[in-house]
One Martini backbone bead per residue (centre of mass of N, CA, C, O) as a GRO file, in nm:
protein
  127
    1MET     BB    1  -2.417   4.021   1.958
    2ASN     BB    2  -2.565   3.979   1.661
    3GLU     BB    3  -2.720   3.801   1.422
    4MET     BB    4  -2.531   3.881   1.188
    5ASP     BB    5  -2.262   3.812   1.322
    6LEU     BB    6  -2.325   3.512   1.372
    7LEU     BB    7  -2.374   3.434   1.079
    8THR     BB    8  -2.094   3.517   0.978
    9LYS     BB    9  -1.929   3.330   1.174
   10ILE     BB   10  -2.054   3.064   1.076
   11GLU     BB   11  -1.970   3.086   0.786
   12GLY     BB   12  -1.665   3.103   0.837
   13LEU     BB   13  -1.635   2.832   0.989
   14GLU     BB   14  -1.741   2.651   0.760
   15LYS     BB   15  -1.525   2.740   0.556
   16ALA     BB   16  -1.279   2.644   0.725
   17ILE     BB   17  -1.358   2.347   0.750
   18LYS     BB   18  -1.360   2.289   0.445
   19GLU     BB   19  -1.065   2.353   0.393
   20HIS     BB   20  -0.944   2.150   0.597
   21VAL     BB   21  -1.060   1.898   0.460
   22ASP     BB   22  -0.903   1.928   0.201
   23PHE     BB   23  -0.624   1.909   0.332
   24ALA     BB   24  -0.665   1.635   0.466
   25ASP     BB   25  -0.704   1.479   0.202
   26THR     BB   26  -0.422   1.542   0.091
   27TYR     BB   27  -0.262   1.417   0.327
   28LYS     BB   28  -0.379   1.133   0.298
   29THR     BB   29  -0.271   1.080   0.015
   30THR     BB   30   0.027   1.136   0.070
   31LEU     BB   31   0.055   0.919   0.295
   32ALA     BB   32  -0.015   0.675   0.126
   33ASP     BB   33   0.205   0.712  -0.087
   34THR     BB   34   0.445   0.702   0.116
   35LYS     BB   35   0.387   0.420   0.222
   36GLN     BB   36   0.421   0.280  -0.052
   37GLN     BB   37   0.711   0.365  -0.100
   38LEU     BB   38   0.821   0.212   0.148
   39VAL     BB   39   0.743  -0.066   0.052
   40ASP     BB   40   0.885  -0.054  -0.231
   41LEU     BB   41   1.182  -0.005  -0.131
   42HIS     BB   42   1.207  -0.337  -0.030
   43LYS     BB   43   1.183  -0.442  -0.300
   44PRO     BB   44   1.249  -0.629  -0.536
   45GLU     BB   45   1.394  -0.625  -0.854
   46LEU     BB   46   1.256  -0.583  -1.195
   47THR     BB   47   1.247  -0.647  -1.513
   48PRO     BB   48   1.064  -0.668  -1.789
   49GLN     BB   49   1.180  -0.952  -1.863
   50GLN     BB   50   1.113  -1.090  -1.596
   51ILE     BB   51   0.811  -1.038  -1.611
   52ASP     BB   52   0.771  -1.205  -1.868
   53ALA     BB   53   0.870  -1.473  -1.750
   54ILE     BB   54   0.656  -1.501  -1.539
   55GLU     BB   55   0.414  -1.495  -1.724
   56ARG     BB   56   0.492  -1.749  -1.888
   57ALA     BB   57   0.496  -1.946  -1.646
   58VAL     BB   58   0.200  -1.902  -1.562
   59GLU     BB   59   0.074  -1.986  -1.834
   60GLN     BB   60   0.186  -2.279  -1.835
   61ALA     BB   61   0.057  -2.368  -1.567
   62VAL     BB   62  -0.236  -2.312  -1.645
   63SER     BB   63  -0.242  -2.484  -1.914
   64GLN     BB   64  -0.171  -2.762  -1.745
   65PHE     BB   65  -0.435  -2.743  -1.605
   66ASP     BB   66  -0.706  -2.938  -1.498
   67PHE     BB   67  -1.033  -2.806  -1.534
   68THR     BB   68  -1.205  -3.090  -1.590
   69ASP     BB   69  -1.158  -3.183  -1.311
   70THR     BB   70  -1.401  -3.266  -1.072
   71GLY     BB   71  -1.201  -3.271  -0.816
   72ASN     BB   72  -1.174  -2.936  -0.828
   73TYR     BB   73  -1.482  -2.948  -0.744
   74GLU     BB   74  -1.788  -2.828  -0.619
   75ILE     BB   75  -2.088  -3.001  -0.647
   76ASP     BB   76  -2.416  -2.917  -0.738
   77TYR     BB   77  -2.711  -3.071  -0.689
   78SER     BB   78  -3.022  -3.156  -0.858
   79LEU     BB   79  -3.369  -3.158  -0.921
   80ASP     BB   80  -3.591  -3.233  -1.138
   81TYR     BB   81  -3.916  -3.278  -1.245
   82ASP     BB   82  -3.844  -3.608  -1.271
   83GLY     BB   83  -3.633  -3.681  -1.029
   84ARG     BB   84  -3.359  -3.601  -1.136
   85VAL     BB   85  -3.025  -3.596  -1.125
   86GLN     BB   86  -2.832  -3.286  -1.164
   87CYS     BB   87  -2.563  -3.147  -1.367
   88GLU     BB   88  -2.411  -2.895  -1.476
   89SER     BB   89  -2.203  -2.778  -1.689
   90HIS     BB   90  -1.839  -2.723  -1.674
   91GLU     BB   91  -1.617  -2.447  -1.749
   92PHE     BB   92  -1.304  -2.308  -1.786
   93ILE     BB   93  -1.250  -1.971  -1.954
   94ASN     BB   94  -1.054  -1.762  -1.758
   95ASP     BB   95  -0.731  -1.791  -1.782
   96SER     BB   96  -0.635  -1.500  -1.843
   97ASP     BB   97  -0.741  -1.374  -1.584
   98LEU     BB   98  -0.577  -1.556  -1.395
   99VAL     BB   99  -0.300  -1.468  -1.496
  100ASP     BB  100  -0.323  -1.173  -1.432
  101MET     BB  101  -0.367  -1.205  -1.129
  102ILE     BB  102  -0.102  -1.353  -1.066
  103VAL     BB  103   0.098  -1.153  -1.186
  104THR     BB  104   0.019  -0.915  -1.015
  105LYS     BB  105   0.079  -1.042  -0.740
  106VAL     BB  106   0.376  -1.109  -0.796
  107CYS     BB  107   0.467  -0.811  -0.889
  108ASN     BB  108   0.402  -0.679  -0.611
  109LEU     BB  109   0.676  -0.797  -0.485
  110PHE     BB  110   0.798  -0.595  -0.678
  111LYS     BB  111   1.033  -0.381  -0.856
  112GLU     BB  112   1.048  -0.188  -1.133
  113VAL     BB  113   1.311  -0.166  -1.373
  114GLU     BB  114   1.540  -0.048  -1.567
  115GLU     BB  115   1.729  -0.166  -1.831
  116LEU     BB  116   2.031  -0.182  -1.952
  117ASP     BB  117   2.194  -0.156  -2.220
  118THR     BB  118   2.463  -0.330  -2.335
  119THR     BB  119   2.594  -0.077  -2.474
  120GLU     BB  120   2.586   0.109  -2.227
  121ARG     BB  121   2.767  -0.077  -2.043
  122ASP     BB  122   3.018  -0.076  -2.225
  123ASN     BB  123   3.062   0.243  -2.222
  124HIS     BB  124   3.105   0.251  -1.884
  125GLU     BB  125   3.345   0.085  -1.900
  126PRO     BB  126   3.657   0.033  -1.842
  127VAL     BB  127   3.963  -0.017  -2.030
   0.00000   0.00000   0.00000
């Protein structure tokens, strides 16, 4: 083989490797999706109305929690320039973010399904 043949062969091999990397990435994505489908297959099912009920329950629980109770926090004290111990005020203001995070985690335990309309159910029942 001469130099030109070797350079052509190297170029072809690099191209083949790149194509196979693209295929491998596609297979990895498909594999991850399929694994998630397997996990979701065994989850209990929830209707959108049940998900709304869970969200309302979590919102109520969070709104009843006393975030101003300093016993719920670890407080770091500091000394100011006058040698006085100080603690900056703190207030929890992101309860909607907390609710969203909790609802998302809870709902990930379930699989959402469409609920049949009661009129549809009545039409499908034998007379």
